[in-house]
Backbone bond lengths (Angstrom), bond angles and torsions (degrees), N, CA, C in turn:
res aa  C-N    CA-C-N  psi(-1)  N-CA   C-N-CA  omega(-1)  CA-C   N-CA-C  phi
1 M - - - 1.470 - - 1.518 108.61 -
2 R 1.312 114.40 136.00 1.453 121.09 179.49 1.499 111.20 -71.80
3 D 1.295 116.28 159.14 1.467 123.08 -178.95 1.498 108.74 -94.41
4 Y 1.298 117.82 84.97 1.475 121.95 179.88 1.525 108.80 -85.40
5 Q 1.343 114.73 147.16 1.460 120.58 175.74 1.519 107.16 -110.72
6 S 1.333 115.46 146.32 1.476 115.61 -177.23 1.527 109.56 -141.07
7 V 1.312 113.25 154.86 1.468 124.38 170.69 1.513 105.29 -123.78
8 S 1.307 118.27 -167.46 1.459 121.62 -171.43 1.518 114.91 -51.43
9 H 1.302 118.86 -42.95 1.463 120.92 -174.36 1.519 113.20 -130.08
10 T 1.329 118.58 10.14 1.463 120.87 -177.06 1.505 111.22 -135.92
11 T 1.302 116.12 135.54 1.451 122.14 171.40 1.513 106.14 -117.19
12 R 1.333 116.98 132.81 1.462 119.03 -170.87 1.515 111.59 -144.76
13 D 1.322 114.20 163.01 1.461 124.62 169.09 1.517 106.71 -152.41
14 C 1.316 115.64 77.46 1.476 121.37 -176.82 1.535 109.30 -104.91
15 K 1.308 115.27 98.67 1.465 121.23 -179.95 1.527 108.99 -121.88
16 Y 1.339 114.32 140.33 1.452 120.03 -177.34 1.529 109.27 -130.43
17 H 1.338 115.14 143.90 1.461 121.80 173.07 1.535 104.42 -98.05
18 I 1.332 115.51 120.05 1.475 121.95 -175.47 1.518 108.42 -119.76
19 V 1.337 116.95 137.66 1.457 122.64 174.03 1.524 107.57 -133.78
20 F 1.337 116.26 129.73 1.452 120.78 172.90 1.501 110.61 -141.98
21 I 1.344 115.89 162.47 1.474 120.46 -172.51 1.504 111.76 -127.72
22 P 1.359 116.65 158.55 1.461 120.01 172.79 1.547 109.34 -70.29
23 K 1.304 116.11 161.75 1.454 122.25 178.01 1.511 110.46 -52.77
24 R 1.294 117.31 132.20 1.468 124.73 179.70 1.525 112.89 57.77
25 R 1.306 115.74 21.14 1.501 124.10 178.75 1.517 112.34 49.76
26 K 1.329 114.30 37.44 1.464 117.86 176.98 1.525 110.52 -70.38
27 K 1.321 117.30 147.80 1.478 122.95 -179.23 1.531 107.89 -83.72
28 V 1.330 116.79 81.52 1.466 120.44 -176.01 1.530 113.71 -114.60
29 I 1.342 116.75 -1.99 1.462 119.32 -176.30 1.545 108.56 -98.99
30 F 1.331 115.14 89.98 1.453 120.15 179.51 1.498 110.13 -155.87
31 G 1.310 117.15 164.53 1.465 123.16 175.32 1.519 112.08 60.35
32 M 1.329 115.66 -135.00 1.452 122.01 -178.21 1.518 112.96 -62.61
33 R 1.313 117.38 -35.08 1.462 120.83 178.52 1.531 110.79 -62.71
34 R 1.322 116.77 -38.83 1.459 121.06 179.10 1.531 111.27 -65.33
35 K 1.328 117.00 -44.38 1.467 120.53 178.82 1.527 110.24 -64.91
36 H 1.311 115.77 -41.99 1.470 120.97 -179.67 1.537 109.80 -62.47
37 L 1.327 117.57 -47.27 1.473 121.37 -177.79 1.518 111.57 -61.82
38 G 1.322 118.42 -40.81 1.448 120.66 178.12 1.507 112.58 -56.99
39 K 1.333 113.99 -45.41 1.470 119.84 179.32 1.522 110.33 -67.70
40 V 1.313 118.26 -42.01 1.473 122.46 -179.88 1.534 111.13 -62.21
41 F 1.321 117.62 -44.71 1.472 118.96 -179.78 1.538 111.70 -60.66
42 H 1.326 116.66 -41.49 1.471 119.71 177.26 1.517 111.93 -65.74
43 E 1.342 118.14 -41.25 1.460 121.44 178.90 1.533 111.89 -65.12
44 L 1.346 116.59 -43.08 1.463 120.82 178.48 1.512 111.43 -61.55
45 A 1.314 116.14 -42.46 1.480 120.25 178.74 1.527 109.77 -64.19
46 A 1.318 117.89 -41.90 1.459 121.19 -177.80 1.554 110.93 -65.27
47 Q 1.321 116.31 -33.43 1.478 119.43 178.71 1.520 112.73 -59.80
48 K 1.311 117.52 -32.40 1.474 122.33 -178.36 1.539 111.80 -104.97
49 N 1.329 117.51 11.46 1.466 122.93 -177.31 1.521 112.58 61.42
50 W 1.323 117.09 33.82 1.438 122.31 170.73 1.536 106.12 -96.38
51 Q 1.313 115.75 173.30 1.473 118.62 178.88 1.514 108.30 -140.14
52 V 1.347 115.28 126.52 1.471 120.55 171.35 1.527 105.95 -81.73
53 V 1.323 115.09 105.83 1.489 120.75 -175.62 1.522 109.54 -76.34
54 E 1.312 117.78 -40.09 1.467 122.55 -179.42 1.536 105.08 -151.89
55 G 1.316 116.24 147.59 1.448 119.50 176.55 1.508 110.91 -157.71
56 H 1.314 115.20 152.95 1.460 120.01 177.60 1.527 107.38 -149.52
57 L 1.325 115.28 129.87 1.478 120.11 179.75 1.526 107.98 -105.59
58 M 1.295 115.68 118.09 1.468 122.73 174.46 1.542 106.99 -99.28
59 P 1.345 117.87 161.57 1.482 117.66 -178.17 1.508 113.83 -57.98
60 D 1.341 118.58 -28.61 1.466 120.07 -177.27 1.522 115.14 -122.61
61 H 1.339 119.07 12.12 1.461 120.52 173.03 1.517 110.27 -166.47
62 V 1.355 114.04 164.28 1.447 122.99 -177.73 1.533 109.24 -121.00
63 H 1.323 117.98 129.01 1.470 123.44 174.01 1.512 106.50 -111.38
64 M 1.317 116.27 135.24 1.470 120.39 -179.01 1.513 109.09 -147.72
65 C 1.316 116.28 137.07 1.470 122.23 168.99 1.510 104.18 -110.54
66 I 1.334 115.93 117.65 1.462 119.63 -173.33 1.511 110.10 -126.93
67 S 1.296 116.99 142.12 1.459 124.47 178.16 1.537 106.91 -106.15
68 I 1.330 116.35 124.06 1.456 120.32 -177.40 1.546 110.51 -129.52
69 Y 1.289 116.48 163.59 1.481 121.78 175.01 1.523 107.15 -77.80
70 P 1.351 116.99 146.18 1.481 120.40 -178.76 1.524 114.31 -63.45
71 K 1.311 117.88 -17.87 1.488 118.81 -178.60 1.514 112.51 -72.21
72 Y 1.350 117.82 -15.83 1.462 122.34 177.63 1.529 109.69 -97.17
73 S 1.327 116.05 134.31 1.443 118.38 173.12 1.517 110.23 -77.54
74 V 1.303 116.84 154.08 1.464 119.59 -179.72 1.533 110.49 -64.56
75 S 1.339 117.12 -36.96 1.474 118.51 179.16 1.517 111.12 -63.86
76 Y 1.338 117.83 -36.38 1.474 120.29 176.99 1.531 110.40 -64.21
77 V 1.323 116.71 -43.28 1.466 121.21 -178.98 1.535 109.67 -60.45
78 I 1.320 116.65 -46.54 1.453 120.46 -177.67 1.535 111.26 -67.30
79 R 1.341 116.82 -43.64 1.459 120.17 176.59 1.521 111.19 -58.17
80 Y 1.346 116.15 -43.02 1.455 120.87 -177.89 1.533 109.69 -64.55
81 I 1.322 116.65 -48.37 1.486 120.32 -177.49 1.526 110.90 -65.78
82 K 1.313 118.00 -44.65 1.458 120.69 -177.94 1.553 109.46 -68.53
83 G 1.310 117.92 -43.03 1.452 120.89 -178.12 1.527 113.45 -65.19
84 K 1.310 115.39 -50.06 1.477 118.87 -178.08 1.535 111.79 -68.57
85 S 1.337 117.02 -36.04 1.480 118.49 178.67 1.522 109.61 -69.89
86 A 1.313 119.65 -33.01 1.471 121.68 177.60 1.547 109.50 -65.02
87 I 1.321 116.27 -41.75 1.457 120.01 177.36 1.542 110.16 -61.84
88 S 1.324 116.23 -43.61 1.471 121.74 179.47 1.518 111.25 -61.48
89 I 1.331 117.52 -43.25 1.469 121.32 178.95 1.535 109.72 -65.03
90 A 1.327 117.16 -43.11 1.464 120.53 -179.41 1.536 110.06 -61.68
91 Q 1.307 117.24 -41.56 1.481 120.80 -179.76 1.522 110.90 -69.01
92 R 1.288 117.76 -43.34 1.487 121.75 -172.77 1.509 112.73 -80.61
93 F 1.341 118.92 -41.68 1.448 121.01 -168.48 1.533 114.04 -112.81
94 M 1.334 117.63 -14.47 1.442 120.58 -178.39 1.504 114.02 -114.48
95 G 1.320 116.25 2.32 1.465 120.62 176.41 1.503 114.59 71.83
96 K 1.310 118.92 17.03 1.482 120.26 179.88 1.520 108.36 -88.32
97 S 1.309 116.59 143.53 1.474 119.50 176.53 1.522 110.92 -117.11
98 R 1.336 117.39 -21.75 1.466 121.20 176.21 1.526 107.95 -163.88
99 N 1.341 116.47 -176.47 1.446 122.54 -177.61 1.534 111.77 57.05
100 F 1.315 115.51 67.31 1.445 120.46 -174.14 1.532 113.61 -88.19
101 T 1.287 118.42 12.20 1.473 119.31 179.78 1.537 109.72 -62.51
102 G 1.308 114.22 135.96 1.462 119.50 179.42 1.510 114.45 86.60
103 E 1.341 119.37 -0.28 1.457 122.10 177.32 1.503 109.53 -82.03
104 N 1.292 117.45 88.25 1.441 120.96 179.96 1.501 109.78 -100.93
105 I 1.331 116.86 100.01 1.443 121.50 179.60 1.530 110.55 -98.22
106 W 1.335 116.23 -42.16 1.470 121.74 -177.44 1.531 109.85 -100.14
107 A 1.312 115.30 145.56 1.458 121.59 173.17 1.522 109.35 -68.72
108 R 1.314 116.68 160.01 1.463 120.53 -175.22 1.530 113.90 -68.28
109 G 1.315 117.61 -37.13 1.469 120.28 -172.02 1.524 112.49 -85.58
110 Y 1.323 113.28 176.47 1.468 121.47 177.65 1.525 107.79 -162.89
111 L 1.325 114.96 166.30 1.445 121.47 172.07 1.519 107.93 -115.80
112 V 1.303 117.09 137.48 1.447 120.57 176.92 1.518 108.86 -136.95
113 S 1.298 115.85 140.23 1.463 121.20 179.37 1.501 107.30 -144.55
114 T 1.335 116.95 137.13 1.450 120.88 176.79 1.529 107.72 -72.01
115 V 1.306 116.16 143.19 1.457 120.74 -176.73 1.517 110.87 -83.07
116 G 1.305 117.83 -47.19 1.456 121.44 178.44 1.512 113.84 61.90
117 L 1.309 117.15 -137.21 1.452 120.81 -176.66 1.526 113.38 -82.99
118 D 1.323 119.40 -5.46 1.451 123.19 -179.55 1.527 113.69 -95.56
119 E 1.308 117.22 31.81 1.484 120.51 -174.98 1.518 112.92 -56.47
120 E 1.325 117.93 -47.28 1.462 119.97 -178.76 1.502 111.80 -62.74
121 R 1.317 116.98 -37.53 1.462 121.02 178.63 1.534 110.85 -64.57
122 V 1.341 115.93 -45.43 1.481 120.73 179.13 1.510 110.66 -63.83
123 R 1.353 116.84 -44.75 1.468 120.27 179.34 1.515 111.16 -61.36
124 G 1.318 117.32 -40.53 1.463 121.14 177.59 1.531 111.09 -63.85
125 Y 1.332 116.96 -41.38 1.458 121.26 176.99 1.504 112.11 -60.42
126 I 1.341 116.58 -44.32 1.464 121.17 178.86 1.528 109.91 -65.83
127 R 1.313 116.82 -44.32 1.480 122.82 -177.77 1.520 111.03 -59.95
128 H 1.355 117.17 -39.06 1.444 121.35 -175.10 1.527 111.55 -106.88
129 Q 1.311 116.12 36.33 1.465 121.52 -175.86 1.509 113.55 -59.27
130 E 1.305 117.90 -40.45 1.475 120.22 -179.36 1.508 111.27 -60.84
131 K 1.313 118.87 -41.23 1.470 122.26 177.76 1.546 109.80 -66.14
132 E 1.330 117.26 -39.35 1.455 120.03 178.32 1.505 111.28 -63.31
133 D 1.333 117.38 -39.72 1.471 120.48 179.44 1.526 110.86 -67.52
134 E 1.338 117.37 -39.13 1.466 120.29 177.48 1.524 110.55 -63.39
135 H 1.312 116.60 -41.42 1.472 120.82 178.56 1.524 110.16 -63.24
136 Y 1.327 117.56 -42.63 1.421 121.69 179.38 1.534 112.01 -63.79
137 D 1.347 116.41 -41.74 1.465 121.29 178.90 1.510 111.03 -63.35
138 Q 1.329 119.06 -33.75 1.445 121.62 178.33 1.527 112.67 -69.86
139 L 1.315 116.22 -24.67 1.456 120.15 -179.97 1.521 113.19 -82.68
140 K 1.329 117.74 -15.81 1.464 121.20 -179.41 1.519 109.99 -71.33
141 P 1.319 118.11 137.27 1.471 120.61 177.34 1.526 110.67 -74.06
142 G 1.302 116.36 144.97 1.463 121.81 173.81 1.491 114.96 84.04
143 I 1.323 119.00 11.43 1.484 119.00 178.48 1.512 108.94 -102.46
């Protein structure tokens, strides 16, 4: 039986696989910044009663499986997470306390896919992302 969530008149299971990258796909997610971002993503989700079901931070991209309420659009969720996390990074690692204009940490685009009935498969893919990337690199010609 699936794990459905419900409120007074709605039963739902809205999970999305989201991938986004830093500006110019620079490898900037490592060390203390990686630990900080993991905590920030979970805190931001909790503020809106969303849940990060699975997540993995690679040096040059973020994979996340997130469960949200249907009243929020996916674009809103991604804008919120990317915007607030960029402010948090600027405060913590760049010494900024306000006036965040021009702080472009994340690239504009993103990938989103509905999870549906393949949740375990998607969670496994996210969990083993480093192995998936190694496999992909081996398939590239000329490496």
